[in-house]
Structures are given as C-alpha cells and as structure tokens.
C-alpha positions in Angstrom: -25.3 1.4 8.0 -21.7 1.8 7.1 -22.0 1.0 3.3 -21.6 4.3 2.4 -18.9 5.5 5.1 -15.5 6.1 3.8 -12.6 4.0 5.2 -9.4 5.0 6.6 -6.6 2.3 6.5 -4.3 2.9 9.8 -0.5 1.5 9.3 1.9 1.3 12.1 5.2 3.1 11.3 8.4 3.4 13.6 9.5 6.7 11.8 6.9 9.4 11.0 9.7 11.3 8.5 10.6 8.4 6.6 7.2 7.2 6.1 5.9 10.1 5.1 8.4 10.5 2.3 7.2 7.1 1.2 3.6 7.2 1.4 3.7 11.0 0.2 6.5 11.0 -2.7 7.4 7.3 -3.6 3.5 6.1 -4.0 2.1 9.7 -4.7 -0.7 10.1 -2.3 -2.1 13.1 -1.3 -1.1 14.7 1.8 -4.1 15.8 4.0 -2.7 16.7 7.4 -0.5 15.7 10.3 -0.1 16.0 14.0 3.2 14.8 16.4 1.7 11.3 16.3 0.2 10.2 12.7 -0.1 11.8 9.1 -3.0 11.5 7.1 -2.9 11.1 2.8 -6.1 10.9 0.5 -6.5 8.0 -2.1 -9.2 7.3 -4.4 -12.1 8.6 -3.8 -13.0 9.1 -0.1 -10.4 6.7 1.1 -7.3 7.6 3.1 -4.6 6.1 4.9 -3.4 7.1 8.7 0.4 6.1 9.3 1.2 6.4 13.4 4.2 6.3 15.3 4.6 2.9 17.0 7.4 1.2 18.7 7.0 -2.0 16.8 5.6 -2.3 12.9 5.2 -4.6 10.1 2.5 -7.2 10.2 2.6 -10.6 8.3 -0.2 -9.7 6.2 -1.4 -7.0 3.7 -2.9 -4.1 5.4 -4.0 -2.2 2.2 -4.2 -2.5 -1.3 -4.5 0.1 -3.7 -7.7 -0.9 -6.7 -6.0 0.0 -10.0 -7.4 -0.1 -13.6 -3.7 -1.1 -15.4 -1.8 -3.3 -12.7 1.2 -3.7 -15.1 1.8 0.1 -15.7 1.2 0.3 -12.0 4.0 -1.9 -11.2 6.4 -0.3 -13.9 5.7 3.2 -12.2 6.1 2.4 -8.5 9.7 0.4 -9.7 10.7 3.7 -11.3 10.1 5.3 -7.8 12.3 2.8 -6.3 9.6 -0.1 -4.7 10.7 -3.1 -5.0 7.8 -6.1 -5.6 7.4 -9.4 -3.8 7.4 -12.5 -5.9 5.8 -15.9 -4.6 6.2 -19.2 -5.9 4.1 -21.2 -3.0 0.5 -23.0 -3.6 -2.0 -21.1 -5.6 0.1 -17.6 -5.0 2.5 -17.6 -7.9 3.5 -14.7 -9.3 5.1 -14.0 -13.1 6.5 -10.3 -13.5 5.6 -9.4 -9.9 1.7 -10.0 -10.4 0.0 -13.3 -9.4 -3.6 -14.3 -11.1 -6.1 -14.4 -8.3 -9.2 -16.2 -9.9 -10.8 -12.9 -12.0 -8.6 -10.3 -10.4 -4.5 -9.6 -10.5 -2.3 -8.9 -7.6 1.2 -7.4 -6.9 2.6 -6.9 -3.2 5.3 -4.8 -2.0 6.7 -3.1 1.5 7.0 0.0 3.1 10.2 0.9 4.4 8.8 -0.7 8.1 8.0 -3.6 6.5 3.9 -3.3 6.2 2.9 -5.4 3.3 0.7 -3.3 1.0 -0.6 -4.5 -2.6 -2.1 -3.6 -5.9 -5.2 -5.3 -7.3 -7.0 -4.8 -10.6 -10.3 -7.0 -11.4 
C-alpha cells in the first residue's frame, strides 16, 4: 500500500532559524515552505525533511541518511561547508577518513546543530 508513497523525515530542533540555515545553506537542501512551528525541505526525488521546534532535541541514533553516489566527494564537500564528521572505532563499526565499510555499503555520520545524527550512505 505505501510502497509508492514519498517519505518525509521529521527532525526535532530547538532553534528553527539556526536549523533552517544548517539544512538549507550548509547541507544545500531545497527550501519548500515554512510556518511558525516547522520548515520543510526537499531532498532527492520526492523525499523531504521537516524540521520542527521542540524544547529538547537530539537522538542517540541516525534519524535520516542521504543516499549518495560518491561518498568521498560528499564528505569533502560538506567538510568545506563546516560539517564535522563523526569517527567510530568500536566493534564492527570502524571509520577511516570518516567513512565506514558496512558490508557492500559505506557510511559516514555527522550531527546537526541540535545533536541529531544524520548520515551519508553509498551502496
């Protein structure tokens, strides 16, 4: 039933102005609309991210990841925009140059200004 339905990831933030700048200017997402409580951005295809104001934010897991065709280039580009990537060295999750090999896929992670973890994935 839902296999053809676009998905909107909803991410809590404490400061809409700061988050709007990060998701729009730093990550380069396309601004779609806003209201006093939230801001919506377009991503690839029909996917979207909606940031909404909450008193607390941040999660201990990845809230959304972006599928990319060249993860090294995406990491480099985002680093030039001020994004700081996370490095891991525990269990099967080992990063080298901020990128982890995850079976046939590769991933990299970073946080938004509110501490929400986002990722890049290739493969």
